[in-house]
C-alpha positions in Angstrom: -14.7 -45.5 -38.9 -12.0 -44.2 -36.6 -12.7 -40.6 -37.7 -16.4 -41.0 -37.1 -15.8 -42.3 -33.6 -13.3 -39.5 -32.8 -15.9 -37.0 -34.1 -18.6 -38.4 -31.8 -16.3 -38.4 -28.8 -15.2 -34.8 -29.5 -18.8 -33.6 -30.0 -19.8 -35.3 -26.8 -16.9 -33.8 -24.9 -17.7 -30.3 -26.2 -21.4 -30.8 -25.3 -20.3 -31.8 -21.8 -18.1 -28.7 -21.4 -21.0 -26.5 -22.6 -23.4 -28.1 -20.0 -20.9 -27.8 -17.2 -20.1 -24.2 -18.2 -23.8 -23.3 -18.2 -24.4 -24.7 -14.7 -21.3 -23.1 -13.4 -22.3 -19.7 -14.7 -25.9 -20.1 -13.4 -24.5 -21.0 -10.0 -22.2 -18.0 -9.9 -24.9 -15.6 -11.0 -27.6 -17.1 -8.8 -29.2 -14.4 -6.6 -30.1 -16.1 -3.3 -31.1 -12.8 -1.7 -28.0 -12.8 0.5 -25.7 -9.8 0.5 -22.3 -10.5 -0.9 -19.4 -9.7 1.4 -17.9 -7.2 -1.0 -20.9 -4.9 -0.9 -21.3 -4.6 2.8 -19.7 -1.5 4.4 -17.0 -2.2 6.9 -17.5 -0.9 10.4 -14.4 1.1 10.9 -13.8 4.3 12.7 -12.6 7.3 10.8 -9.1 8.5 11.9 -8.9 12.2 12.8 -6.1 14.5 13.6 -8.0 15.9 16.6 -6.8 15.0 20.1 -9.1 13.9 22.8 -6.8 15.3 25.5 -8.4 18.3 27.3 -5.1 20.0 27.7 -4.0 19.8 24.0 -4.7 22.4 21.4 -3.8 22.3 17.7 -2.4 25.2 15.8 -3.8 23.9 12.5 -1.6 23.1 9.5 1.2 25.5 8.9 2.7 26.2 5.5 5.6 28.6 5.5 8.7 29.5 3.5 11.8 28.8 5.5 15.5 29.7 5.4 17.5 26.6 4.6 20.1 25.5 2.2 18.2 22.3 1.2 14.6 23.2 1.7 12.2 26.1 0.9 8.8 25.1 2.3 7.8 23.6 5.6 4.4 22.0 6.2 3.7 21.0 9.8 0.7 20.1 12.1 1.7 21.4 15.5 -0.2 20.8 18.7 0.5 22.3 22.1 -0.1 20.3 25.3 -0.5 22.7 28.2 0.1 22.0 31.8 -3.4 23.0 32.9 -6.9 23.4 31.3 -7.1 27.1 32.2 -4.1 27.9 30.0 -5.9 26.1 27.1 -8.9 28.4 27.4 -6.6 31.5 27.5 -4.6 30.2 24.5 -7.8 29.6 22.5 -8.9 33.1 23.0 -5.5 34.4 21.8 -5.0 31.8 19.1 -4.5 34.3 16.2 -1.6 36.0 18.0 0.0 32.7 19.1 -0.2 31.3 15.5 1.2 34.5 14.1 4.1 34.4 16.6 4.9 30.8 15.7 4.8 31.6 12.0 7.1 34.6 12.4 9.5 32.5 14.5 9.6 29.8 11.9 10.1 32.3 9.1 13.0 34.0 10.9 14.8 30.9 12.2 17.7 29.1 10.5 16.0 25.8 9.4 19.2 23.8 8.6 19.1 20.5 10.5 15.3 20.3 10.9 15.2 17.0 8.9 16.9 15.3 11.9 15.3 14.1 15.1 17.6 16.4 17.1 16.6 19.3 14.9 12.9 18.7 15.6 13.6 18.4 19.3 15.5 21.7 19.2 12.6 23.3 17.4 10.1 22.1 20.0 12.3 23.4 22.9 12.8 26.8 21.1 9.0 27.1 20.4 8.2 26.3 24.1 10.7 28.9 25.3 9.4 31.5 22.9 5.7 30.9 23.7 6.2 30.8 27.5 8.4 34.0 27.5 6.1 35.9 25.1 2.6 34.9 26.3 3.2 33.3 29.7 1.5 30.0 28.9 2.6 26.9 30.8 3.4 24.5 28.0 4.2 20.9 28.9 5.2 19.7 25.4 4.7 20.3 21.7 3.6 17.5 19.3 4.6 17.7 15.7 2.0 15.4 14.1 3.0 15.9 10.5 6.3 17.4 9.3 7.2 17.8 5.6 10.2 19.7 4.2 10.0 20.4 0.5 12.8 21.8 -1.8 
C-alpha cells in the first residue's frame, strides 16, 4: 500500500516536471518576431591609426633590424607633426626620401636604451634634428604610436 502510494506520487511528480519543462522550453524558443539583443549589430566607430590633424603625417609602419645587445628587430608607427601645413605638403611629395633617411638612421644608431621612456624621447629628438638639418622641414614633434622591440 505504501509502495503503491509512493509510486503514484513519484509518477505524478515526474509528469509535473515534464509539463513544466515542456512549457519552459516552448517559452524560450518562442519566436515573437522581435530581434534578440545578441543578434543586433552594435553601433560603434572603428578605431583607426590615422590622425585628423592637418599638420600630422604618418611614416607608415617601420620594421627594421637594429643594433642592440638585447633586441634585433624594431617595429614602430611614427608620425610627424609639422609646424605648418605647407611643410606637410612638401614632406608628402618627398616621403620616399624622408622614410629612407629615417630607416637608415635607425639602422645605423646604437639602439641600447630604447626600451626606456628617456630612450624614446632621445630618439624623437635625434630624429627631429636629423630631419630638420637634412630636409629643412619644421617639425613640431614626433609621435611614436606603436613601438615594439623584439629579441
